[in-house]
LUMNULO-206858 format. One record per residue (C-alpha): residue in one letter; x, y, z. Coordinates in steps of 0.5 Angstrom, whole numbers, padded with zeros to 4 digits, always signed. Layout:
# LUMNULO-206858
AXYZ
...
This chain:
# LUMNULO-206858
M+0255+0232+0140
R+0257+0235+0147
N+0259+0231+0152
L+0254+0230+0158
S+0256+0232+0165
A+0252+0233+0172
I+0252+0237+0178
I+0249+0234+0184
L+0247+0238+0190
A+0248+0235+0196
A+0251+0240+0201
G+0245+0241+0205
K+0244+0239+0212
G+0236+0237+0212
S+0234+0240+0219
R+0227+0236+0218
M+0230+0230+0219
K+0232+0231+0226
S+0239+0228+0225
N+0246+0230+0226
K+0247+0226+0220
A+0247+0229+0213
K+0241+0228+0209
V+0243+0225+0203
T+0247+0220+0207
F+0241+0216+0209
P+0240+0210+0206
L+0234+0208+0202
A+0234+0200+0200
G+0241+0199+0202
K+0244+0205+0199
S+0245+0212+0201
M+0240+0217+0197
V+0246+0221+0194
Q+0249+0214+0192
R+0243+0213+0188
V+0243+0219+0184
V+0251+0218+0182
D+0249+0211+0180
T+0243+0214+0175
A+0248+0220+0173
L+0253+0214+0171
K+0248+0210+0167
V+0247+0216+0163
D+0254+0216+0161
C+0256+0223+0165
S+0263+0224+0163
K+0264+0228+0169
I+0260+0229+0176
A+0261+0234+0180
V+0258+0233+0187
I+0257+0240+0191
V+0258+0238+0199
G+0258+0242+0205
F+0255+0240+0211
Q+0259+0234+0214
K+0262+0234+0207
Q+0267+0228+0209
S+0261+0223+0211
V+0258+0225+0204
I+0264+0223+0200
D+0265+0217+0204
C+0258+0214+0203
I+0259+0215+0195
T+0263+0209+0192
P+0270+0212+0189
D+0270+0213+0181
E+0275+0217+0177
R+0269+0221+0174
L+0267+0224+0181
E+0269+0231+0183
Y+0267+0234+0190
V+0266+0242+0190
E+0265+0245+0197
Q+0259+0250+0198
T+0262+0253+0205
E+0255+0258+0206
Q+0248+0256+0204
L+0246+0261+0199
G+0241+0258+0195
T+0241+0253+0189
G+0244+0258+0184
H+0250+0259+0189
A+0251+0252+0190
V+0251+0251+0182
M+0256+0257+0181
C+0261+0254+0186
A+0262+0248+0181
K+0264+0254+0175
D+0272+0252+0176
A+0271+0245+0175
F+0267+0246+0168
E+0272+0252+0166
G+0273+0251+0159
L+0268+0246+0158
D+0262+0246+0153
T+0258+0241+0155
D+0251+0239+0157
V+0250+0239+0164
L+0245+0235+0168
I+0243+0239+0175
L+0241+0233+0180
C+0238+0233+0187
G+0242+0229+0192
D+0235+0228+0196
V+0231+0225+0190
P+0234+0218+0190
L+0229+0215+0185
L+0230+0219+0179
S+0230+0214+0173
A+0236+0214+0168
E+0230+0213+0162
T+0227+0220+0164
L+0234+0223+0164
K+0236+0220+0157
N+0229+0223+0155
L+0231+0230+0158
V+0237+0230+0154
K+0234+0228+0148
V+0229+0233+0148
H+0234+0238+0150
R+0239+0237+0144
E+0234+0236+0139
S+0230+0243+0141
G+0237+0246+0141
A+0235+0249+0148
S+0240+0253+0153
C+0236+0250+0158
T+0231+0244+0159
L+0227+0243+0165
L+0223+0237+0168
T+0216+0239+0170
A+0210+0236+0173
F+0203+0237+0175
L+0199+0237+0182
D+0192+0240+0183
D+0196+0242+0190
A+0203+0244+0188
G+0205+0246+0195
R+0211+0250+0196
Y+0214+0248+0190
G+0216+0253+0185
R+0211+0255+0179
I+0212+0254+0172
L+0211+0261+0168
R+0209+0261+0161
D+0208+0266+0156
E+0202+0267+0151
D+0205+0262+0146
G+0206+0257+0152
Q+0213+0258+0152
I+0217+0258+0159
S+0218+0265+0161
G+0221+0263+0168
I+0220+0260+0175
V+0217+0263+0181
E+0219+0260+0188
Y+0213+0259+0192
K+0215+0264+0198
D+0216+0270+0192
A+0209+0268+0188
T+0203+0272+0188
E+0196+0268+0190
A+0195+0267+0182
Q+0201+0264+0181
R+0201+0259+0187
A+0194+0257+0184
I+0199+0254+0178
K+0199+0247+0178
E+0205+0246+0174
W+0211+0246+0178
N+0219+0245+0178
T+0222+0239+0180
G+0229+0242+0180
I+0232+0237+0175
Y+0235+0241+0169
C+0239+0240+0163
F+0243+0246+0161
N+0248+0248+0156
S+0254+0249+0161
R+0257+0256+0158
D+0250+0259+0158
M+0248+0257+0165
F+0254+0260+0168
D+0254+0266+0164
A+0246+0267+0166
L+0248+0265+0174
S+0253+0271+0174
K+0247+0276+0173
V+0243+0273+0178
S+0242+0277+0184
N+0239+0275+0191
T+0234+0280+0192
N+0228+0276+0194
E+0224+0273+0200
Q+0230+0269+0202
N+0236+0273+0200
E+0238+0267+0196
Y+0241+0266+0189
Y+0236+0262+0185
L+0238+0257+0180
T+0231+0258+0177
D+0232+0266+0176
T+0237+0263+0170
L+0231+0261+0166
A+0228+0268+0165
L+0235+0271+0164
L+0236+0266+0158
R+0230+0268+0155
A+0231+0275+0156
A+0238+0274+0152
G+0234+0270+0146
K+0236+0263+0148
K+0231+0258+0148
V+0228+0254+0154
S+0224+0248+0153
S+0221+0242+0158
I+0218+0235+0159
V+0213+0233+0163
L+0214+0227+0168
E+0208+0223+0170
D+0211+0218+0175
L+0211+0223+0181
N+0215+0218+0185
E+0221+0219+0181
V+0222+0226+0183
T+0219+0226+0190
G+0224+0229+0195
V+0226+0227+0202
N+0225+0232+0207
S+0223+0228+0213
Q+0224+0221+0216
A+0217+0219+0215
Q+0218+0221+0207
L+0224+0217+0207
A+0220+0211+0210
R+0214+0212+0205
L+0219+0212+0199
E+0223+0206+0201
D+0216+0202+0202
E+0214+0204+0195
F+0220+0203+0192
I+0221+0196+0195
A+0214+0194+0193
Q+0216+0195+0186
V+0222+0191+0187
R+0218+0185+0190
E+0213+0186+0184
A+0218+0186+0179
W+0221+0179+0182
M+0214+0176+0182
Q+0213+0178+0175
E+0219+0174+0174
G+0216+0167+0177
V+0218+0168+0184
L+0213+0166+0190
M+0212+0170+0196
H+0208+0169+0202
L+0205+0175+0205
P+0210+0179+0200
E+0208+0186+0204
T+0213+0183+0210
I+0219+0182+0206
Y+0224+0186+0205
I+0229+0186+0198
E+0234+0190+0196
D+0234+0192+0189
S+0241+0189+0188
V+0239+0182+0190
V+0238+0177+0184
L+0233+0172+0184
E+0231+0166+0179
S+0224+0163+0178
D+0221+0158+0182
V+0225+0161+0188
E+0220+0161+0194
I+0220+0166+0200
G+0217+0166+0206
P+0214+0172+0211
C+0218+0177+0214
C+0225+0175+0211
V+0230+0180+0209
I+0235+0179+0203
K+0240+0185+0202
G+0246+0187+0199
R+0249+0182+0193
S+0245+0176+0195
V+0243+0171+0189
I+0238+0166+0190
A+0238+0160+0185
S+0232+0157+0182
G+0228+0152+0186
S+0230+0154+0193
K+0225+0155+0199
I+0227+0160+0204
G+0223+0159+0210
P+0220+0165+0215
T+0224+0170+0218
C+0231+0169+0215
L+0236+0174+0214
I+0240+0173+0208
D+0246+0179+0207
N+0251+0178+0201
S+0250+0171+0200
S+0249+0166+0195
I+0244+0160+0195
G+0245+0155+0190
A+0239+0151+0186
N+0234+0147+0190
C+0236+0149+0197
K+0232+0149+0203
L+0232+0154+0209
K+0227+0152+0214
G+0226+0159+0218
Q+0230+0164+0222
N+0236+0162+0219
I+0242+0168+0218
L+0247+0168+0212
I+0252+0173+0212
N+0257+0173+0207
A+0256+0166+0206
L+0255+0160+0200
L+0250+0155+0200
D+0252+0150+0195
D+0246+0147+0190
D+0241+0142+0194
G+0244+0145+0201
S+0239+0145+0207
M+0239+0149+0214
G+0235+0147+0220
Y+0231+0152+0224
A+0235+0158+0227
K+0242+0155+0224
R+0247+0161+0222
I+0253+0162+0217
I+0256+0168+0218
N+0263+0170+0215
D+0267+0176+0217
């Protein structure tokens, strides 16, 4: 079985964010978007991860936890997704690996979805397997083209599509699994003769089919997994939906929350059953709250450990703190450690 690798596209500026910061460095529930993508690639046991950087490359590198499996490749010019992936060719020289193509601004793609994508890719013997989805109005996403046998024949980008093609409801999520050698061979033949004068990664599919290679796909049902972030408003909505899922999961495990929609909990937090949390609390980082503890309203708990059966009256701040079992804190008391 081939090794599994990943290429993460993280070179863009993200002008619609209206910010001087690189888009992929923006946090979602306490982690940068690109860090979440890296974490997912590591969860599916990628032995090599090439992160394509460009705009403010050092800030992108700095927001990712170091790992020996990571390598950074610079894209000095923004010439399209195909060009971005081609920049990683030297990093994969001599390798014959399955390679995932992931987007640094699509932070909620699950490891389970990627495992399924890789499984279908390997079982089908395809050169490329892509993740598609359906929308009644697929907006400006690229459309999936299929032949009379239902096989994928290519992808057309929205700007290059005819009106009939724009009516297609199946769209390209931008997530792929390729055979690395087939991918780079096809990319060497891609031209930039299109509306945007860019080298499209999507053009490789038609080239692979023309070379007699197989292209397969799977359909994703949960569109939140492939929701990309292009604006501050989109990021806020995605974070809100994600944290709502985190809260729901903990309530299913026996945590009592009062006015849960006002409570911010990052997914790195660990709670035990019979914890009670009041309104307007913020619980962040590697915080742990043990069973039977009651957290009053408007508390901030960051990278702190709270033992069993503790009582926080409210408006408390704990940062890098340890509160032993049966501990208590009066109103507005603080424990802050640098």
